[in-house]
Structures are given as structure tokens and as C-alpha cells.
N, C-alpha and C positions, 0 to 999 in steps of 0.2 A: 413550787407549779401545781403538786400533789397536790398541796391542798386546793390550789385553787381552781384548781380540774373536777378536786371532791363537791366541791362550792360550786361548779358551774353544773356541774349533773346535778346538783341540787335540787339547782334552783329551775333547771328545769321539766323537771319531774312535777318539784313547787306550783308551778305555773298551772300544769295539764292538772292537776289536783283540785286544783283551786275553781280550772273553771269548773273542772261537770257538778260542787260541791253548787255552785254558785248560781250553776246553772239547772239542780237542783232544789234553788228559791225561787226559781221563776226569771230568773236573769237568762240571757242570749244574745250571745258575739254577734253574730247575726239575722234581724226582724226582719219577718214575712211582712206584709203592709195593709194587715187584716186590723188595724186600731179599733176598732167597736168590739171586739177579741180581749183585745190586751187592754186597754184601756179597763172594762166587768175583768177585767181575769186580778189586777192589781187592785182596784177598787173590796173584788172581795177578801185582802189579805194585803194591805202596807206595810205592814207589821215583814210579810213573808218580803216582799219587793226593797227593804232595802236594803236588810243582812246581806239580796245577793245583790244587792249595788253593790252597797262597801265593802264585799268578796273579792268585786272587781276590781274595786281600786286597791286594793291589795294585791292581786292580780299586773295590777298596768306596772306598781311604781313595783314589781320583783319584772319582770321582762330587765328593766332600768339596772337594776341591782346584776342583773345577770350578760348584759354587757359590756359591764365596769368590770366582774369575775372571770371571762371570757377573753377583755383585757392583759390580766392582770397576766393570765396561766401562760394564753398564746401569742401574744405582743414579739416574743423575743423572735419568737422563727419567721417570720412580716410584719412589720409596724405599720407596713402600707396599707395591708388588707385589716390590719389592725386597727385602725384606724376610720377607715370606708365602716367594715362595721360596727365600731365604738360607739360614730356619732350616729349612724342609721339607723339600731335601737335604741337610743337614747332616745329620738327624736318621732319614733312610730309612740315609744314607750309616753309624750310626754303630750302625741297630735289626742292616742283615746284616753287616760288618764281626763285632755279638758272636756272631751267629745260626750264627756257621762253624766256633762252641765245640762247640756241636752235632754238624756235619754233618762238626765231626775228632774227634768218640768212634766212626763208621764204622773209623775203620782200628782200634784196640785188637778190635772188632767179630771183625774179621773174621780180625787174629792169631789168637782162641779160636778162630773160626770154622775156618781152614782145621788142625784138631787135635784137632777135638771128635769128638767121636759120634755119631747122627743124631740119638740125643737132646735132645741138646745146641744140635746145632745149626739143631732147631725154637723152643727160646726161642730164641736167639740172633737169627733171622730173624725173631721176635715186637717185640727189639726195636729190629730195628734197623726194621723198620715203623712203629714207635711216633716213633720218632728222627727217619727219611722227612719222617710228617704229619708232626708241627711243623714239621721245617725248612723246611713247605711253607708253614702256616700263616702261621707268624713274617717268613717273604719274603712273601705277600701280603699284610700288616698293614704293609711296611714301606716297599709296592707305591704304599701310600693318601697315603703322604706325596711318594713319586716324582709320585704326577698329581696332585697337591695344584701343588709345583713348578714341573711343565711346563705347567699348564695355569697356573699365574702368568707367566714368559717367555710364552707363545707371545701370551695377550691385549699384555705390555706389543709385540711386539712387530705384534698386528693394530691398533692405536691410535699408537705411534710412528713408528712409517712404516721403521726404522731399520731391517731384516728382509724384504721380498719381504714383501708379507700376507696371499700363498697359503699358503707357509711359519710364518707362525703361523695359520694359519686349522684347514691341513691340524696342527699341534700341537693344538690345541684340538678337534679330534674324535677327534686319536687318544688322545687322553690324556686326555678322557669315559670312549674305551671300555675301555681303558684300564685305565682304578680301577671300570667297571661289572665287567668282569671281573673282577678281583681281589680284588670285600664276596663274589661269589660264591664264590669259591677257599676267602675267609676262612669260609663256612659249609661247604664243603664241597670239604674240601683231596683228597680223589681225579681231583676233574674239574679239573688246574692242566695238567693237559697239552692237555685240550681246548680250550683258548681260546693256544694257542698263534700262533695267525696275529693274534691282535690284537698278540700280544709284536711280529710278525712286523715288521705297521703302527707301533708308537711306534721298532725297530729302523730303518727307511727313513726317518722322520722324522728322526730326530736323522744319520742317515748326509748328510742332504742339509743340515742346518743346522747340524753339524759343515764340510762342505764349505765351503759359502755364508761362512760366520764362517774359517775359516784363509784361503780366495785370497781375497776380494770386495775387506776393505782391501789390498792388494798388489798390486795391478791398477788 
């Protein structure tokens, strides 16, 4: 159990670090709908876009690994909750992994954009905007599964005492707020950026939880 806890903590932190690094390469979890600016940015440095997208795929794969590792660490405490979070977070990981296929399509659009006339650029901008809208909607749908998974192991942490109760309660509150926000994004994808601070709350929770799982069993 100790090894699995430490690896779970490492994966929580690794996922966060990978997201930040991919962001430095221009990858954004939630995109605004300014496809004109997006296509210009991608066409100016396609290599940077590719690196960011690959890092994102690594992060998505790590989500699946995390779900399995949490199951191995904590399923003896509550098998039902463990099954719920494992299925939910694996589903989330698979959805966001598949969703990158559409996002990758921006690369081809950007290449066309850089050599197109003004009239052709307008149609490419519209197509790019539709890709970004769909990406935000699919991502919001995937985050519903994230919410279910996070809520499940947060409840286990509160009821079992294996993790400080305050961390578990933090996870419950943060996941409920996050799920509510993503429900709104599903209906209104253009409001995705307005819920940045709710996502920040989840980020803080995972930083605290990941750090505790990584360090606590070793001290």
C-alpha cells in the first residue's frame, strides 16, 4: 500500500507539472475561441505546437495510470468507491486522449492559413473556431467523469481517515464546484475561460493531496 500511495502522489504531481510544461509550449487545457490568433500562433512555430500536444498526450496517459494506482492503494478500504473512481478517471483519460485528435487538426489549418488569401482565411478561422468549441465541450464532458472520480476518493479519504480529513473535505467541495462549472460549460462552451478559478481550486487540492501521498508514507 505504501508504494502505491507514493506512486499515486508522484503521478498527481507529474500530471500537474506536465500540464504546466505543455502550457509553456503553447498548449492550453481550455481554449478561448479566438481561432484567428490561435492559427497565427501555431503557424509561427509548428514544432512548439507539436511538443505541447505530445506532452498533453503523456499527461492524459498518466491520468489512466493514476486511476489504477489509486485503486491498488485504496481499494481494500472501499471496493465500491474504488471501482467508481477507477472507471470514471480511466474514462476521462480516454476521452481527453481522443479529443486531442481534433485539436491536432489545427496544425493542418494553420499551415493552410499561412499561405491563404484573406477570403480563404475567413473560412479557416470559422473552421478553427468550431474545432475549439467542440474541444471545450468534449473536455467539459470528460471533466464530469473527473468530478465523479475525485468525489469518490475524496469521500473515501473522509470516511477512512487514511488521509487527513481536511484534505478529503477540500476535495469534496472542490470537485462539486468543478462539476457544476463544467456542466455550465457543456451548455455554453464560450464561458469556459470564466471558470478558471474553479479549476485553480482543483489544482490546489491535487497539489496538496499529491504532496501528502508522496511524502507522508516516507516520514
